[in-house]
Biopython code that builds the backbone (N, CA, C, O; Angstrom):
import numpy as np
from Bio.PDB.StructureBuilder import StructureBuilder

atoms = [
    (1, "UNK", "N", (0.848, -1.171, 0.000)),
    (1, "UNK", "CA", (0.000, 0.000, 0.000)),
    (1, "UNK", "C", (0.890, 1.230, 0.000)),
    (1, "UNK", "O", (1.915, 1.284, 0.680)),
    (2, "UNK", "N", (0.474, 2.209, -0.776)),
    (2, "UNK", "CA", (1.257, 3.429, -0.925)),
    (2, "UNK", "C", (0.743, 4.512, 0.015)),
    (2, "UNK", "O", (-0.455, 4.786, 0.073)),
    (3, "UNK", "N", (1.657, 5.115, 0.741)),
    (3, "UNK", "CA", (1.297, 6.180, 1.675)),
    (3, "UNK", "C", (1.411, 7.509, 0.941)),
    (3, "UNK", "O", (2.416, 7.787, 0.287)),
    (4, "UNK", "N", (0.373, 8.320, 1.057)),
    (4, "UNK", "CA", (0.375, 9.625, 0.395)),
    (4, "UNK", "C", (1.380, 10.550, 1.062)),
    (4, "UNK", "O", (1.451, 10.636, 2.288)),
    (5, "UNK", "N", (2.149, 11.235, 0.243)),
    (5, "UNK", "CA", (3.114, 12.173, 0.803)),
    (5, "UNK", "C", (2.400, 13.476, 1.148)),
    (5, "UNK", "O", (1.405, 13.832, 0.516)),
    (6, "UNK", "N", (2.905, 14.176, 2.139)),
    (6, "UNK", "CA", (2.261, 15.449, 2.494)),
    (6, "UNK", "C", (2.458, 16.458, 1.369)),
    (6, "UNK", "O", (3.446, 16.391, 0.638)),
    (7, "UNK", "N", (1.526, 17.387, 1.228)),
    (7, "UNK", "CA", (1.671, 18.390, 0.170)),
    (7, "UNK", "C", (2.893, 19.273, 0.434)),
    (7, "UNK", "O", (3.292, 19.455, 1.584)),
    (8, "UNK", "N", (3.479, 19.813, -0.615)),
    (8, "UNK", "CA", (4.668, 20.657, -0.435)),
    (8, "UNK", "C", (4.305, 21.957, 0.284)),
    (8, "UNK", "O", (3.179, 22.447, 0.194)),
    (9, "UNK", "N", (5.275, 22.491, 0.987)),
    (9, "UNK", "CA", (5.060, 23.760, 1.689)),
    (9, "UNK", "C", (5.117, 24.919, 0.689)),
    (9, "UNK", "O", (5.540, 24.751, -0.455)),
    (10, "UNK", "N", (4.692, 26.069, 1.135)),
    (10, "UNK", "CA", (4.733, 27.259, 0.285)),
    (10, "UNK", "C", (6.174, 27.603, -0.092)),
    (10, "UNK", "O", (6.434, 28.064, -1.204)),
    (11, "UNK", "N", (7.104, 27.381, 0.828)),
    (11, "UNK", "CA", (8.516, 27.655, 0.543)),
    (11, "UNK", "C", (9.047, 26.722, -0.533)),
    (11, "UNK", "O", (9.830, 27.145, -1.383)),
    (12, "UNK", "N", (8.630, 25.453, -0.510)),
    (12, "UNK", "CA", (9.061, 24.505, -1.536)),
    (12, "UNK", "C", (8.491, 24.871, -2.907)),
    (12, "UNK", "O", (9.173, 24.748, -3.924)),
    (13, "UNK", "N", (7.251, 25.315, -2.924)),
    (13, "UNK", "CA", (6.619, 25.715, -4.182)),
    (13, "UNK", "C", (7.311, 26.955, -4.742)),
    (13, "UNK", "O", (7.577, 27.029, -5.942)),
    (14, "UNK", "N", (7.597, 27.914, -3.890)),
    (14, "UNK", "CA", (8.293, 29.121, -4.324)),
    (14, "UNK", "C", (9.703, 28.792, -4.816)),
    (14, "UNK", "O", (10.183, 29.386, -5.782)),
    (15, "UNK", "N", (10.349, 27.863, -4.162)),
    (15, "UNK", "CA", (11.681, 27.436, -4.583)),
    (15, "UNK", "C", (11.626, 26.780, -5.968)),
    (15, "UNK", "O", (12.508, 27.011, -6.796)),
    (16, "UNK", "N", (10.608, 25.974, -6.221)),
    (16, "UNK", "CA", (10.440, 25.358, -7.532)),
    (16, "UNK", "C", (10.218, 26.425, -8.598)),
    (16, "UNK", "O", (10.795, 26.347, -9.683)),
    (17, "UNK", "N", (9.393, 27.412, -8.300)),
    (17, "UNK", "CA", (9.118, 28.508, -9.223)),
    (17, "UNK", "C", (10.407, 29.259, -9.572)),
    (17, "UNK", "O", (10.694, 29.513, -10.742)),
    (18, "UNK", "N", (11.162, 29.601, -8.555)),
    (18, "UNK", "CA", (12.425, 30.327, -8.775)),
    (18, "UNK", "C", (13.428, 29.477, -9.551)),
    (18, "UNK", "O", (14.149, 29.991, -10.406)),
    (19, "UNK", "N", (13.475, 28.200, -9.258)),
    (19, "UNK", "CA", (14.397, 27.310, -9.970)),
    (19, "UNK", "C", (14.038, 27.220, -11.448)),
    (19, "UNK", "O", (14.920, 27.227, -12.306)),
    (20, "UNK", "N", (12.754, 27.135, -11.743)),
    (20, "UNK", "CA", (12.328, 27.090, -13.146)),
    (20, "UNK", "C", (12.686, 28.384, -13.872)),
    (20, "UNK", "O", (13.132, 28.347, -15.018)),
    (21, "UNK", "N", (12.495, 29.515, -13.219)),
    (21, "UNK", "CA", (12.859, 30.787, -13.840)),
    (21, "UNK", "C", (14.374, 30.902, -14.012)),
    (21, "UNK", "O", (14.847, 31.448, -15.009)),
    (22, "UNK", "N", (15.125, 30.392, -13.051)),
    (22, "UNK", "CA", (16.587, 30.422, -13.132)),
    (22, "UNK", "C", (17.082, 29.572, -14.303)),
    (22, "UNK", "O", (17.999, 29.970, -15.021)),
    (23, "UNK", "N", (16.474, 28.407, -14.492)),
    (23, "UNK", "CA", (16.858, 27.540, -15.603)),
    (23, "UNK", "C", (16.471, 28.193, -16.924)),
    (23, "UNK", "O", (17.189, 28.058, -17.915)),
    (24, "UNK", "N", (15.360, 28.890, -16.948)),
    (24, "UNK", "CA", (14.926, 29.566, -18.185)),
    (24, "UNK", "C", (15.974, 30.573, -18.645)),
    (24, "UNK", "O", (16.171, 30.754, -19.847)),
    (25, "UNK", "N", (16.643, 31.225, -17.712)),
    (25, "UNK", "CA", (17.676, 32.210, -18.080)),
    (25, "UNK", "C", (18.926, 31.563, -18.670)),
    (25, "UNK", "O", (19.750, 32.253, -19.270)),
    (26, "UNK", "N", (19.076, 30.259, -18.510)),
    (26, "UNK", "CA", (20.267, 29.576, -19.003)),
    (26, "UNK", "C", (20.194, 29.228, -20.487)),
    (26, "UNK", "O", (21.215, 28.883, -21.082)),
    (27, "UNK", "N", (19.016, 29.312, -21.096)),
    (27, "UNK", "CA", (18.896, 28.981, -22.513)),
    (27, "UNK", "C", (19.581, 30.059, -23.347)),
    (27, "UNK", "O", (19.357, 31.248, -23.120)),
    (28, "UNK", "N", (20.409, 29.660, -24.305)),
    (28, "UNK", "CA", (21.107, 30.654, -25.120)),
    (28, "UNK", "C", (20.196, 31.360, -26.126)),
    (28, "UNK", "O", (20.501, 32.474, -26.550)),
    (29, "UNK", "N", (19.108, 30.743, -26.504)),
    (29, "UNK", "CA", (18.202, 31.319, -27.495)),
    (29, "UNK", "C", (17.142, 32.195, -26.820)),
    (29, "UNK", "O", (16.485, 31.774, -25.867)),
    (30, "UNK", "N", (16.994, 33.401, -27.325)),
    (30, "UNK", "CA", (16.040, 34.360, -26.761)),
    (30, "UNK", "C", (14.621, 33.798, -26.730)),
    (30, "UNK", "O", (13.934, 33.895, -25.713)),
    (31, "UNK", "N", (14.181, 33.210, -27.846)),
    (31, "UNK", "CA", (12.807, 32.717, -27.936)),
    (31, "UNK", "C", (12.539, 31.596, -26.951)),
    (31, "UNK", "O", (11.469, 31.555, -26.343)),
    (32, "UNK", "N", (13.474, 30.699, -26.785)),
    (32, "UNK", "CA", (13.314, 29.600, -25.830)),
    (32, "UNK", "C", (13.307, 30.129, -24.403)),
    (32, "UNK", "O", (12.531, 29.663, -23.570)),
    (33, "UNK", "N", (14.173, 31.106, -24.117)),
    (33, "UNK", "CA", (14.179, 31.718, -22.775)),
    (33, "UNK", "C", (12.826, 32.320, -22.445)),
    (33, "UNK", "O", (12.268, 32.081, -21.374)),
    (34, "UNK", "N", (12.305, 33.106, -23.380)),
    (34, "UNK", "CA", (11.022, 33.783, -23.129)),
    (34, "UNK", "C", (9.878, 32.788, -23.042)),
    (34, "UNK", "O", (8.986, 32.944, -22.208)),
    (35, "UNK", "N", (9.891, 31.758, -23.896)),
    (35, "UNK", "CA", (8.833, 30.747, -23.853)),
    (35, "UNK", "C", (8.847, 30.014, -22.517)),
    (35, "UNK", "O", (7.800, 29.819, -21.900)),
    (36, "UNK", "N", (10.030, 29.612, -22.073)),
    (36, "UNK", "CA", (10.137, 28.869, -20.820)),
    (36, "UNK", "C", (9.677, 29.723, -19.644)),
    (36, "UNK", "O", (8.986, 29.234, -18.751)),
    (37, "UNK", "N", (10.053, 30.974, -19.644)),
    (37, "UNK", "CA", (9.615, 31.882, -18.577)),
    (37, "UNK", "C", (8.100, 32.066, -18.602)),
    (37, "UNK", "O", (7.439, 31.986, -17.566)),
    (38, "UNK", "N", (7.559, 32.312, -19.788)),
    (38, "UNK", "CA", (6.113, 32.512, -19.923)),
    (38, "UNK", "C", (5.336, 31.264, -19.532)),
    (38, "UNK", "O", (4.311, 31.350, -18.856)),
    (39, "UNK", "N", (5.828, 30.102, -19.958)),
    (39, "UNK", "CA", (5.151, 28.841, -19.643)),
    (39, "UNK", "C", (5.183, 28.555, -18.143)),
    (39, "UNK", "O", (4.208, 28.046, -17.590)),
    (40, "UNK", "N", (6.281, 28.873, -17.490)),
    (40, "UNK", "CA", (6.393, 28.692, -16.043)),
    (40, "UNK", "C", (5.384, 29.567, -15.309)),
    (40, "UNK", "O", (4.660, 29.092, -14.435)),
    (41, "UNK", "N", (5.342, 30.829, -15.666)),
    (41, "UNK", "CA", (4.422, 31.757, -15.000)),
    (41, "UNK", "C", (2.971, 31.347, -15.240)),
    (41, "UNK", "O", (2.158, 31.371, -14.316)),
    (42, "UNK", "N", (2.646, 30.974, -16.467)),
    (42, "UNK", "CA", (1.278, 30.555, -16.787)),
    (42, "UNK", "C", (0.871, 29.304, -16.011)),
    (42, "UNK", "O", (-0.251, 29.223, -15.511)),
    (43, "UNK", "N", (1.774, 28.333, -15.906)),
    (43, "UNK", "CA", (1.460, 27.097, -15.190)),
    (43, "UNK", "C", (1.231, 27.360, -13.705)),
    (43, "UNK", "O", (0.320, 26.789, -13.106)),
    (44, "UNK", "N", (2.048, 28.214, -13.114)),
    (44, "UNK", "CA", (1.866, 28.510, -11.696)),
    (44, "UNK", "C", (0.581, 29.307, -11.459)),
    (44, "UNK", "O", (-0.090, 29.105, -10.447)),
    (45, "UNK", "N", (0.237, 30.195, -12.364)),
    (45, "UNK", "CA", (-1.039, 30.915, -12.230)),
    (45, "UNK", "C", (-2.223, 29.967, -12.360)),
    (45, "UNK", "O", (-3.208, 30.084, -11.631)),
    (46, "UNK", "N", (-2.118, 29.033, -13.290)),
    (46, "UNK", "CA", (-3.197, 28.074, -13.509)),
    (46, "UNK", "C", (-3.391, 27.185, -12.279)),
    (46, "UNK", "O", (-4.522, 26.852, -11.924)),
    (47, "UNK", "N", (-2.297, 26.803, -11.636)),
    (47, "UNK", "CA", (-2.380, 25.901, -10.487)),
    (47, "UNK", "C", (-2.518, 26.632, -9.155)),
    (47, "UNK", "O", (-2.572, 25.985, -8.109)),
    (48, "UNK", "N", (-2.574, 27.939, -9.166)),
    (48, "UNK", "CA", (-2.686, 28.700, -7.911)),
    (48, "UNK", "C", (-3.997, 28.426, -7.193)),
    (48, "UNK", "O", (-4.073, 28.567, -5.972)),
    (49, "UNK", "N", (-5.025, 28.037, -7.927)),
    (49, "UNK", "CA", (-6.336, 27.819, -7.321)),
    (49, "UNK", "C", (-6.495, 26.412, -6.743)),
    (49, "UNK", "O", (-7.539, 26.105, -6.168)),
    (50, "UNK", "N", (-5.500, 25.565, -6.880)),
    (50, "UNK", "CA", (-5.610, 24.206, -6.340)),
    (50, "UNK", "C", (-5.694, 24.262, -4.824)),
    (50, "UNK", "O", (-4.980, 25.028, -4.177)),
    (51, "UNK", "N", (-6.578, 23.437, -4.267)),
    (51, "UNK", "CA", (-6.737, 23.463, -2.818)),
    (51, "UNK", "C", (-6.629, 22.089, -2.169)),
    (51, "UNK", "O", (-6.278, 21.999, -0.993)),
    (52, "UNK", "N", (-6.921, 21.016, -2.902)),
    (52, "UNK", "CA", (-6.832, 19.696, -2.278)),
    (52, "UNK", "C", (-5.404, 19.158, -2.359)),
    (52, "UNK", "O", (-4.751, 19.261, -3.397)),
    (53, "UNK", "N", (-4.927, 18.586, -1.256)),
    (53, "UNK", "CA", (-3.531, 18.138, -1.171)),
    (53, "UNK", "C", (-3.078, 17.172, -2.276)),
    (53, "UNK", "O", (-1.955, 17.306, -2.760)),
    (54, "UNK", "N", (-3.906, 16.205, -2.692)),
    (54, "UNK", "CA", (-3.410, 15.312, -3.752)),
    (54, "UNK", "C", (-3.125, 16.034, -5.071)),
    (54, "UNK", "O", (-2.137, 15.730, -5.739)),
    (55, "UNK", "N", (-3.968, 16.968, -5.444)),
    (55, "UNK", "CA", (-3.725, 17.679, -6.701)),
    (55, "UNK", "C", (-2.544, 18.644, -6.569)),
    (55, "UNK", "O", (-1.821, 18.866, -7.541)),
    (56, "UNK", "N", (-2.341, 19.214, -5.393)),
    (56, "UNK", "CA", (-1.175, 20.077, -5.173)),
    (56, "UNK", "C", (0.101, 19.247, -5.273)),
    (56, "UNK", "O", (1.072, 19.669, -5.901)),
    (57, "UNK", "N", (0.099, 18.072, -4.657)),
    (57, "UNK", "CA", (1.268, 17.193, -4.723)),
    (57, "UNK", "C", (1.533, 16.743, -6.153)),
    (57, "UNK", "O", (2.684, 16.673, -6.585)),
    (58, "UNK", "N", (0.471, 16.439, -6.884)),
    (58, "UNK", "CA", (0.633, 16.016, -8.279)),
    (58, "UNK", "C", (1.214, 17.153, -9.118)),
    (58, "UNK", "O", (2.130, 16.932, -9.909)),
    (59, "UNK", "N", (0.690, 18.359, -8.952)),
    (59, "UNK", "CA", (1.196, 19.512, -9.705)),
    (59, "UNK", "C", (2.650, 19.802, -9.338)),
    (59, "UNK", "O", (3.449, 20.164, -10.201)),
    (60, "UNK", "N", (2.991, 19.646, -8.066)),
    (60, "UNK", "CA", (4.367, 19.880, -7.624)),
    (60, "UNK", "C", (5.322, 18.846, -8.218)),
    (60, "UNK", "O", (6.415, 19.196, -8.663)),
    (61, "UNK", "N", (4.921, 17.590, -8.227)),
    (61, "UNK", "CA", (5.790, 16.559, -8.806)),
    (61, "UNK", "C", (5.922, 16.745, -10.320)),
    (61, "UNK", "O", (6.983, 16.489, -10.891)),
    (62, "UNK", "N", (4.846, 17.190, -10.962)),
    (62, "UNK", "CA", (4.921, 17.492, -12.397)),
    (62, "UNK", "C", (5.879, 18.671, -12.625)),
    (62, "UNK", "O", (6.663, 18.654, -13.573)),
    (63, "UNK", "N", (5.819, 19.675, -11.777)),
    (63, "UNK", "CA", (6.728, 20.813, -11.872)),
    (63, "UNK", "C", (8.181, 20.400, -11.689)),
    (63, "UNK", "O", (9.065, 20.901, -12.384)),
    (64, "UNK", "N", (8.430, 19.485, -10.753)),
    (64, "UNK", "CA", (9.797, 18.989, -10.552)),
    (64, "UNK", "C", (10.293, 18.226, -11.770)),
    (64, "UNK", "O", (11.454, 18.357, -12.157)),
    (65, "UNK", "N", (9.417, 17.428, -12.376)),
    (65, "UNK", "CA", (9.838, 16.708, -13.583)),
    (65, "UNK", "C", (10.103, 17.684, -14.727)),
    (65, "UNK", "O", (11.014, 17.468, -15.526)),
    (66, "UNK", "N", (9.314, 18.756, -14.811)),
    (66, "UNK", "CA", (9.547, 19.778, -15.833)),
    (66, "UNK", "C", (10.855, 20.520, -15.572)),
    (66, "UNK", "O", (11.551, 20.900, -16.514)),
    (67, "UNK", "N", (11.189, 20.726, -14.313)),
    (67, "UNK", "CA", (12.461, 21.362, -13.960)),
    (67, "UNK", "C", (13.638, 20.504, -14.413)),
    (67, "UNK", "O", (14.599, 21.018, -14.985)),
    (68, "UNK", "N", (13.566, 19.208, -14.159)),
    (68, "UNK", "CA", (14.643, 18.317, -14.582)),
    (68, "UNK", "C", (14.759, 18.288, -16.102)),
    (68, "UNK", "O", (15.864, 18.266, -16.643)),
    (69, "UNK", "N", (13.629, 18.289, -16.783)),
    (69, "UNK", "CA", (13.617, 18.318, -18.242)),
    (69, "UNK", "C", (14.235, 19.618, -18.757)),
    (69, "UNK", "O", (15.045, 19.594, -19.684)),
    (70, "UNK", "N", (13.863, 20.734, -18.169)),
    (70, "UNK", "CA", (14.396, 22.034, -18.598)),
    (70, "UNK", "C", (15.902, 22.115, -18.366)),
    (70, "UNK", "O", (16.621, 22.686, -19.186)),
    (71, "UNK", "N", (16.385, 21.555, -17.268)),
    (71, "UNK", "CA", (17.829, 21.545, -17.011)),
    (71, "UNK", "C", (18.570, 20.763, -18.095)),
    (71, "UNK", "O", (19.604, 21.204, -18.597)),
    (72, "UNK", "N", (18.028, 19.597, -18.448)),
    (72, "UNK", "CA", (18.663, 18.796, -19.498)),
    (72, "UNK", "C", (18.635, 19.527, -20.833)),
    (72, "UNK", "O", (19.623, 19.534, -21.566)),
    (73, "UNK", "N", (17.505, 20.139, -21.142)),
    (73, "UNK", "CA", (17.372, 20.854, -22.407)),
    (73, "UNK", "C", (18.301, 22.059, -22.469)),
    (73, "UNK", "O", (18.854, 22.358, -23.527)),
    (74, "UNK", "N", (18.480, 22.753, -21.351)),
    (74, "UNK", "CA", (19.381, 23.907, -21.332)),
    (74, "UNK", "C", (20.809, 23.470, -21.646)),
    (74, "UNK", "O", (21.531, 24.178, -22.348)),
    (75, "UNK", "N", (21.219, 22.317, -21.135)),
    (75, "UNK", "CA", (22.561, 21.803, -21.426)),
    (75, "UNK", "C", (22.678, 21.466, -22.906)),
    (75, "UNK", "O", (23.665, 21.824, -23.549)),
    (76, "UNK", "N", (21.677, 20.782, -23.450)),
    (76, "UNK", "CA", (21.713, 20.404, -24.866)),
    (76, "UNK", "C", (21.727, 21.642, -25.749)),
    (76, "UNK", "O", (22.502, 21.716, -26.702)),
    (77, "UNK", "N", (20.877, 22.612, -25.439)),
    (77, "UNK", "CA", (20.839, 23.845, -26.232)),
    (77, "UNK", "C", (22.173, 24.583, -26.151)),
    (77, "UNK", "O", (22.615, 25.164, -27.142)),
    (78, "UNK", "N", (22.808, 24.570, -25.006)),
    (78, "UNK", "CA", (24.082, 25.282, -24.885)),
    (78, "UNK", "C", (25.194, 24.582, -25.672)),
    (78, "UNK", "O", (26.131, 25.231, -26.137)),
    (79, "UNK", "N", (25.090, 23.268, -25.819)),
    (79, "UNK", "CA", (26.101, 22.538, -26.590)),
    (79, "UNK", "C", (26.010, 22.836, -28.084)),
    (79, "UNK", "O", (27.028, 22.879, -28.776)),
    (80, "UNK", "N", (24.791, 23.040, -28.578)),
    (80, "UNK", "CA", (24.578, 23.220, -30.006)),
    (80, "UNK", "C", (24.110, 24.622, -30.365)),
    (80, "UNK", "O", (23.540, 24.821, -31.438)),
    (81, "UNK", "N", (24.333, 25.578, -29.508)),
    (81, "UNK", "CA", (23.877, 26.945, -29.744)),
    (81, "UNK", "C", (24.735, 27.621, -30.810)),
    (81, "UNK", "O", (25.938, 27.382, -30.912)),
    (82, "UNK", "N", (24.090, 28.459, -31.589)),
    (82, "UNK", "CA", (24.825, 29.268, -32.547)),
    (82, "UNK", "C", (25.630, 30.314, -31.794)),
    (82, "UNK", "O", (25.222, 30.776, -30.728)),
    (83, "UNK", "N", (26.758, 30.679, -32.344)),
    (83, "UNK", "CA", (27.610, 31.654, -31.686)),
    (83, "UNK", "C", (27.169, 33.084, -31.993)),
    (83, "UNK", "O", (27.688, 34.031, -31.402)),
    (84, "UNK", "N", (26.219, 33.247, -32.909)),
    (84, "UNK", "CA", (25.735, 34.573, -33.243)),
    (84, "UNK", "C", (24.696, 35.016, -32.232)),
    (84, "UNK", "O", (23.794, 34.240, -31.915)),
    (85, "UNK", "N", (24.785, 36.231, -31.714)),
    (85, "UNK", "CA", (23.779, 36.696, -30.766)),
    (85, "UNK", "C", (22.468, 37.022, -31.478)),
    (85, "UNK", "O", (22.460, 37.407, -32.647)),
    (86, "UNK", "N", (21.403, 36.868, -30.778)),
    (86, "UNK", "CA", (20.097, 37.244, -31.293)),
    (86, "UNK", "C", (19.986, 38.760, -31.342)),
    (86, "UNK", "O", (20.647, 39.458, -30.573)),
    (87, "UNK", "N", (19.167, 39.262, -32.227)),
    (87, "UNK", "CA", (18.944, 40.707, -32.306)),
    (87, "UNK", "C", (18.378, 41.222, -30.980)),
    (87, "UNK", "O", (18.650, 42.352, -30.574)),
    (88, "UNK", "N", (17.595, 40.383, -30.320)),
    (88, "UNK", "CA", (16.983, 40.787, -29.052)),
    (88, "UNK", "C", (18.016, 40.856, -27.923)),
    (88, "UNK", "O", (17.788, 41.524, -26.914)),
    (89, "UNK", "N", (19.138, 40.174, -28.090)),
    (89, "UNK", "CA", (20.163, 40.170, -27.047)),
    (89, "UNK", "C", (21.183, 41.284, -27.192)),
    (89, "UNK", "O", (21.944, 41.546, -26.261)),
    (90, "UNK", "N", (21.214, 41.937, -28.329)),
    (90, "UNK", "CA", (22.190, 42.996, -28.564)),
    (90, "UNK", "C", (21.722, 44.261, -27.858)),
    (90, "UNK", "O", (20.602, 44.728, -28.064)),
    (91, "UNK", "N", (22.591, 44.800, -27.031)),
    (91, "UNK", "CA", (22.254, 46.015, -26.294)),
    (91, "UNK", "C", (22.821, 47.222, -27.030)),
    (91, "UNK", "O", (23.965, 47.218, -27.485)),
    (92, "UNK", "N", (21.996, 48.245, -27.131)),
    (92, "UNK", "CA", (22.473, 49.476, -27.750)),
    (92, "UNK", "C", (23.323, 50.237, -26.754)),
    (92, "UNK", "O", (23.009, 50.255, -25.563)),
    (93, "UNK", "N", (24.396, 50.868, -27.217)),
    (93, "UNK", "CA", (25.214, 51.672, -26.293)),
    (93, "UNK", "C", (24.411, 52.884, -25.802)),
    (93, "UNK", "O", (23.595, 53.452, -26.528)),
    (94, "UNK", "N", (24.663, 53.242, -24.596)),
    (94, "UNK", "CA", (23.986, 54.394, -24.011)),
    (94, "UNK", "C", (24.467, 55.671, -24.694)),
    (94, "UNK", "O", (25.669, 55.898, -24.830)),
    (95, "UNK", "N", (23.539, 56.482, -25.112)),
    (95, "UNK", "CA", (23.892, 57.769, -25.710)),
    (95, "UNK", "C", (23.987, 58.805, -24.604)),
    (95, "UNK", "O", (23.027, 59.040, -23.870)),
    (96, "UNK", "N", (25.130, 59.405, -24.498)),
    (96, "UNK", "CA", (25.343, 60.408, -23.461)),
    (96, "UNK", "C", (25.386, 61.782, -24.115)),
    (96, "UNK", "O", (26.208, 62.023, -24.999)),
    (97, "UNK", "N", (24.518, 62.673, -23.692)),
    (97, "UNK", "CA", (24.543, 64.031, -24.253)),
    (97, "UNK", "C", (25.836, 64.756, -23.882)),
    (97, "UNK", "O", (26.345, 64.611, -22.770)),
    (98, "UNK", "N", (26.346, 65.519, -24.808)),
    (98, "UNK", "CA", (27.604, 66.253, -24.557)),
    (98, "UNK", "C", (27.385, 67.500, -23.782)),
    (98, "UNK", "O", (28.339, 68.222, -23.492)),
]
sb = StructureBuilder()
sb.init_structure("model")
sb.init_model(0)
sb.init_chain("A")
sb.init_seg("    ")
for serial, (resi, resn, name, xyz) in enumerate(atoms, 1):
    if name == "N":
        sb.init_residue(resn, " ", resi, " ")
    sb.init_atom(name, np.array(xyz, "f"), 0.0, 1.0, " ", f" {name:<3s}", serial, name[0])
structure = sb.get_structure()
């Protein structure tokens, strides 16, 4: 018989959220970075209304599996990333009035 694990604490959920956002910043491609960030925020907003412990635990374990997947993908993307910067990543020099 399987014993149900207690639902994650608010600190654990916040830590998962921050970890997903941190991994999103590791992608070398601008579009993938923005997609991963947007998808993370959308998923947490969608699951914010969960109230029963089994569904919270399920969503948390799904989030952890997505975190592990994102970490692996970030490594793969960094290995095969183009060396050219994206137009979105190029910063314009600050214009200083004389």
